[in-house]
N, C-alpha and C positions, 0 to 999 in steps of 0.2 A: 535415494528417495528425497523428495523435496517437500518441505512443509513450510507454509507461510501462515502465521497465526498472529493474533493480537490479544493483548491483555488490557482490560479496562481497570487496571490497578496501578498503584504507584503514586508518588507525590503530586503529579500533575493531572491525573485522570478527572478530578472534579473541577478543573479550571477551564474546560471546554465550554463554549457558549451554549451548549445544549442544556446547561444547568441554570441559565439565566431565566428569570421569571418572564413569562409572556412571549417567549420565542416560539414562532410557528414554523416548525421544521418542514412543513409542506411548501413554504415559499422562500426559504433561505436560498441565497444565490449560490451558484456553482463555486465561485471564488471563496465565499465565506465558508461553505461546507468543506472545501478543500483545506483551508488554512486555520480555521478557528473552532471547529467542532470535533468532538470525539477523539481527544488526545489519548494516545495509547502507547503501550510498550509493544514493540514488534518482535517477532521471531521469524527469521528467514534462514532456514537450515537446509543445506544440500549435503547429503551423505555424511551427516554429523558435523559439518563445518558451518558455524554460525556467521551470517553475513549481515544481520540486522544492526541498526544503529544501537549504541549502548545507552541511549537516553530513553526516557519514558514519556516523551511529550510529542511524539510524531502523530499528526492527524491521519487517522486510518484512511479517510477518503482521498487524501492527497497521495498516499502510497498506492492506493488502488488505481487512480487515474494515471499516476506516473508509470506504474507497471504496464498499464494498457498501452501507453505511448511507446515504451521500451519494446514491447512485443511487436508493435507495428514496424519499428525501425529494424528489428532483428529479422522480421519476415522479408524485408527488402535487402538483407545482407549488410545492414549498416550498424556501426557501433552506436551505443547510446549510454546515457548516464541518468541516474536519479540524483538530484541535488536536494539539499535541505535548506529551507528559507532561514532557519535560525543559526546557520553556520556555513562553512565552506566545504563540508564533507560531501563525498560522492560515493555512489555505488556504480561501478563501470561494468558494462555488458559488451562482450566482444564475440561476434559470430565466427564460428570455425567449422565449416563443413557439416552443418546440421546440428552442431553442438554450440554451446555458449560458455565462454569463460567469464566468470563473475569474480570481481575483486572489489575492495572498498578502501577508502583512504583512512579510515579510523581504526583499522585492524590489519594484521598481517595475514588475513584469511584470503584464500582463493579457492574456487571450486569450478568444476566443469560438469555440465549436464546436457541432456538432449533438449533442444528447443521445444519439441513436442511435450516433454515432461514439465518444462517451465510453464508452458501455456496451460496445461492441465492443472497445475498447482495454483496458478492465478485464478482460474475459473472456480476451483473449489473454495479458495479464499474469498473471492468476490461473493459467491453464494452464501457462505457462512456469515460474512459481514452484513449483507443485505437482509438475510433472514433474522439474525440475532438482533441487530439494531432496529430493524423494522418491527420486530416483536416487542421490544422495549419501548419504542417510540413510534406508535402507529401512524402519526402524521407524517413521519419521514417517508413512508412508502408512497405517499401522494405527491412527493416532490418530483416535478417533471425532469429535472436535471439528472436524476438517477437513471433515466432511460438510456443515457449515453454509456453507462457502465454495463447495461444489460445486452447491448448489441454484440 
């Protein structure tokens, strides 16, 4: 089973720019939304193996867009990675006959899953993030850059 979740708690959750007065989330740029808003703790678990970064300041939209890109590479049979702007750590994804081997540089964890299951987990995660954050911040739902994630 694959679970991807985010937690809006921890010492950095209130440091995202969504807390700045006067910010209109309907017009925030893609780059800003990816890197400066909605800092969260992530959980990325495959059959009990935790692969998420151990810090609590990952921008949730950057992870969403990064996973979307990874899935595109995996569909083409290509390796891919997710990097983090605040350090040199990586999550590596290696396709293997319809499956994906996933490892990370910040832990001795490794897991294998079906590509279809990884796609399904990303779609559930995407919908959760868009629904929950859109409910908390209604102007966010009007931001046209989010259409890229809905495709």
